[in-house]
N, C-alpha and C positions, 0 to 999 in steps of 0.2 A: 471327511469333514472339512467343510469350507471355513476360512477364517476370514471375518469380516474386516474390512480396510481400518477401520477404526480400532480393532484390537491391535494392530501391528504397531510397534515402535520403529518409527523412521528416521530416529536420530544418527544412525550410522549413514544413511542416505543423506541427511541434511550436512553432516560433516564432510563427506565426499563432495558435495555439491559446493560448499565454501571453499574447500580446498582447490576446487577446478577452478574458481573464479580468480585465484591467485593474488586477491585483493586482501592482504594483512589477515591470512587466514587464523592464524593464532588469536589474534586481538578480537576478531569477529567471533570466533568459537568461543572463546572464554566468556565474553559478555553475554552471548545466548545461553551458555550453558547455567550462569548464574541466572539469568531472567526465567528460564524454563524451570528451573529448580526440582530437576528429578523427574518430571512429569513425563509421560510418553509424548512423542512428537507424532500426532495423528496425520498432519498435512503441513506442507510448507512451500514457500515460493521465494526466489531470489530474484531481485532486479538490479543489476549492475550497470551504472551509466555515468557518462562523463557530465560535469557540470562545468561551466565557463566563469571564470573569475577574472575579470579583466581581461588581461593578455595571456592568462595561464588556464590551462586545462586540468581541472582536478577529477577525481573519480568519487564516486557515492555508491554506497551498497544498500539498498533497503532489504530486509529480510522479515517476512511473515510466518509465524510459525501458530499452528492450531494445536493445542494439547486437549486433553478431554474437559478441561474446565475454564481455559482461557485463549485469548488470542494474544500473542506476543508481537509487537513490532519493534523492529531494531533498525537504527540507521547509522551507518558509519561514513564519515567525511574525512579527507585528509587535508591539512593545513600547512601552509609556510609557516616558517618560524616567526615569531611576533615578540613584542616587549616582554610578555610573560613568560613564554616558553620559546626560546631562541632556537632550538632545533624544530624541524619539521615534526609534525604529530598528528595523530588521529583522535577524534572524538566520536565516541558511540553513545547513542542514548537509547534506551529501551523503555518499553511501555507495556505494561500486563493490564489485559481488559478482560473481565469476567465475561464469559459467553453469554450468561442471562442479561449483561448491560448492553450487548450489540443490539441496537433497535434497527438498523437497515443495512442491507448488501445490495447496493445498486450496481448493476452492470449494463454496461452500454457496449455493444457489438457493432461495428462497422464492417458491413459485408460488399465487397465491390461486385458489380454486375449481378445483382438479385435476381434479374429476370432469367438468369441461365441456371437457376436451380440452386441446390444446396452447396456452400462452399466454406472453406475455413473462413474466420474472421481475420481480416486484414489489419485491425486495430480493435483494442478493447481497453474500456477504462471501468476500474473497479473504485466505487466510494462505499466507505464503510463509516456508519455513524453509531456513536453510542452516547452522544450527549456532551462531550467534552468541551467540543469547539463548535460555534456557529458562526457563519459567515452572515453579515447584514448587509444587503443592497439597499441603499436609499436612493429616492430621486425626488425633485419637488413635486408636490401635489398641486393640482391645478382643478378647474372647472371647465364647463362646457362655454361659458361665456367668453366670447372673444375680446369684449371690452373690460373685463375685469382685471384689475390690478391688485387685489387682495393678497396678501400672503396667506397660503393655505396649508403652510407647514411642509412636512414630508412624509411620503409614504414608502414604503419597504418590503422587503421579503427576508425573513430569518431562515436560513438553510443549514442544516446540520453538515458538517464538513470536516469530520476528524480525521479522515485519511482518505487520499485519492492516489490512484497509480495509475497511468497511461502506458500501454506496451502497444507496439506497433510490429506488424511483421516486417517492414522495411529496415528498421533499426535493431529490432531484437531477434527477428527469425519468427516463422511460424509454431515453432515448438514452444517458444517462450510465451507466445499468445494463449495457445493450448494449455500450458501449465498454470497459467495465470486464471484462466477460465476454470480449470479442475480445481484450483484453491478455492476460488470464489463458490463454487458449487459445493464444495466439502463445508465451508464456513456457513453458507445458507441452510443446508441441512441440518448442521448443530443449533443454529438459532431456532429452527423450525420445532425443536423437540422440547423446547423450554415447557 
């Protein structure tokens, strides 16, 4: 009897991966446990990356978790002390999105030397849209008359842009790119079943 991947609870694997990053594992695991709220973990992806804040390097962890009914996104950042909190601290934000709200999963793969046949992606970008955030790109509108000096207003494009993540083999390793692509495939399959 075979077990479907979606029937497995991968919560223990997720916790082991959080521990492996070494990035405030207790804080990250506690926030995720609260957001997942007892549901099974069907699929997950972690992306640990440095961020640059003036002359300092800080770390950032993004965790995406797919449950049977929701997509959970968690972001943890570290901060130096400030006026409000004098000691260094972390901030973690989580967002839970119903699977039936996910409108699009866009995956862009960059393949080096495509003429040499199939190969692993050197880089991938995953953009997930559910209508929470839209990006507006505006530019001045014009006409074809080169002598026209009238104000034609603006033209633009409204693009859903709720969440985007870029992973590259050079920075993160081929395995990380593969894991993100596997997560995107799992999420795409869940949105297909609506």
